[in-house]
VOPAGU-2260 file (C-alpha; in pm, 1 decimal, decimal comma):
REM VOPAGU-2260
SITE   aa  ch    i         X         Y         Z
SITE  MET   A    0   -2336,0    -606,2    -896,1
SITE  VAL   A    1   -1997,1    -747,5    -807,9
SITE  GLN   A    2   -1924,2   -1119,4    -852,6
SITE  GLN   A    3   -1740,0   -1305,9    -596,0
SITE  ILE   A    4   -1469,6   -1543,2    -678,4
SITE  TRP   A    5   -1375,8   -1795,9    -417,3
SITE  ALA   A    6   -1036,5   -1859,4    -295,9
SITE  SER   A    7   -1027,0   -2246,9    -397,7
SITE  ARG   A    8   -1108,3   -2132,4    -757,8
SITE  VAL   A    9    -921,2   -1795,3    -806,1
SITE  VAL   A   10    -574,8   -1951,4    -896,7
SITE  ASP   A   11    -737,8   -2161,6   -1183,3
SITE  TYR   A   12    -939,7   -1890,9   -1316,8
SITE  ILE   A   13    -647,7   -1675,8   -1339,4
SITE  MET   A   14    -439,0   -1934,8   -1513,3
SITE  GLU   A   15    -726,4   -2009,6   -1766,7
SITE  HIS   A   16    -828,9   -1666,2   -1852,1
SITE  HIS   A   17    -679,5   -1355,4   -1963,2
SITE  CYS   A   18    -738,8   -1119,4   -1692,4
SITE  PHE   A   19    -611,5    -833,0   -1459,3
SITE  VAL   A   20    -525,7    -911,2   -1089,6
SITE  ILE   A   21    -499,8    -627,3    -876,8
SITE  ASP   A   22    -369,5    -636,6    -528,4
SITE  LEU   A   23    -471,7    -357,5    -298,8
SITE  ARG   A   24    -263,7    -432,3      -3,3
SITE  GLU   A   25      65,1    -251,5     104,4
SITE  PRO   A   26     372,6    -321,0     -97,1
SITE  SER   A   27     533,5    -466,1     178,2
SITE  GLU   A   28     262,0    -723,4     191,9
SITE  PHE   A   29     261,9    -774,2    -179,5
SITE  ARG   A   30     633,6    -844,7    -163,1
SITE  ARG   A   31     578,6   -1134,7      95,2
SITE  GLY   A   32     338,2   -1297,9    -125,2
SITE  HIS   A   33      53,2   -1251,6    -393,8
SITE  LEU   A   34    -159,3   -1414,2    -631,1
SITE  PRO   A   35      -8,0   -1505,2    -974,1
SITE  LYS   A   36      13,2   -1245,0   -1231,4
SITE  ALA   A   37    -124,4    -986,9    -964,9
SITE  VAL   A   38       6,2    -641,2    -964,7
SITE  GLN   A   39       6,0    -418,2    -636,3
SITE  MET   A   40    -214,3    -108,4    -686,1
SITE  ASP   A   41    -310,9     185,0    -435,7
SITE  ALA   A   42    -686,8     184,6    -363,1
SITE  ASP   A   43    -703,8     553,9    -333,4
SITE  GLU   A   44    -551,6     596,3    -666,5
SITE  LEU   A   45    -828,8     382,9    -822,1
SITE  GLU   A   46   -1096,3     551,9    -645,7
SITE  GLU   A   47    -961,7     865,3    -795,0
SITE  GLY   A   48    -984,2     714,2   -1141,5
SITE  ASN   A   49    -596,6     723,0   -1195,7
SITE  TYR   A   50    -633,2     404,9   -1438,2
SITE  GLU   A   51    -746,4     272,3   -1739,7
SITE  PHE   A   52    -813,4     -83,8   -1817,8
SITE  PRO   A   53    -941,7    -254,3   -2132,8
SITE  LYS   A   54   -1302,0    -330,6   -2067,3
SITE  ASP   A   55   -1316,2    -654,6   -2262,4
SITE  LEU   A   56   -1102,6    -840,7   -1991,4
SITE  PRO   A   57   -1228,1    -936,3   -1640,8
SITE  ILE   A   58   -1046,5    -783,7   -1341,1
SITE  ILE   A   59    -991,4    -960,7   -1002,8
SITE  VAL   A   60    -956,0    -747,7    -716,6
SITE  TYR   A   61    -825,4    -853,2    -358,2
SITE  CYS   A   62    -698,4    -703,9     -48,6
SITE  GLU   A   63    -611,2    -885,3     297,5
SITE  GLY   A   64    -968,0    -945,2     425,7
SITE  GLY   A   65   -1216,6    -865,3     135,9
SITE  SER   A   66   -1346,3    -532,3     238,0
SITE  VAL   A   67   -1158,1    -281,4      79,3
SITE  SER   A   68   -1136,0    -489,3    -254,2
SITE  LEU   A   69   -1530,4    -508,7    -231,3
SITE  ARG   A   70   -1566,5    -145,3    -228,2
SITE  ILE   A   71   -1320,4     -87,2    -522,7
SITE  ALA   A   72   -1482,1    -381,2    -722,5
SITE  ARG   A   73   -1829,4    -194,1    -646,8
SITE  LEU   A   74   -1647,8     131,3    -786,6
SITE  LEU   A   75   -1500,5     -40,7   -1102,0
SITE  SER   A   76   -1821,9    -228,4   -1171,2
SITE  MET   A   77   -2003,9     108,1   -1183,8
SITE  ARG   A   78   -1758,0     231,4   -1427,7
SITE  GLY   A   79   -1820,6     -51,2   -1683,3
SITE  TYR   A   80   -1554,6    -283,6   -1603,6
SITE  HIS   A   81   -1632,7    -673,0   -1539,3
SITE  VAL   A   82   -1494,9    -726,0   -1212,6
SITE  TYR   A   83   -1454,5   -1018,4    -939,0
SITE  ASN   A   84   -1371,3    -957,9    -571,2
SITE  LEU   A   85   -1199,0   -1249,6    -414,8
SITE  ALA   A   86   -1428,8   -1331,7    -133,4
SITE  GLY   A   87   -1257,0   -1327,7     204,9
SITE  GLY   A   88    -942,6   -1163,8      43,5
SITE  TYR   A   89    -599,5   -1300,8      55,5
SITE  ASP   A   90    -629,0   -1432,2     406,5
SITE  ALA   A   91    -903,8   -1668,9     255,4
SITE  TYR   A   92    -672,9   -1768,3     -21,4
SITE  LEU   A   93    -378,5   -1864,3     231,9
SITE  ARG   A   94    -640,6   -2054,9     444,1
SITE  ALA   A   95    -754,3   -2248,9     123,6
SITE  LYS   A   96    -402,1   -2337,4      25,6
SITE  LYS   A   97    -361,9   -2540,7     336,9
């Protein structure tokens, strides 16, 4: 089961915990803005298993609206990672900032 993290809480969580933050949006979207500590990664590469993360650190994944990141979060969770999906994606984060 994938846990959801809410846009109103995500930045506080990132700043308070050692974690990986993965932005699944296109590089051009990432350059326009992203969450603190985020790295841009390709969802297809993650699906293919072209990665390795320590399993003792949580991972936060997000995309624009939350659907792609939910799919990737489920996959990572099945592979033994502790994963949070940003509910509503980066759009929700931008709305919560206002």
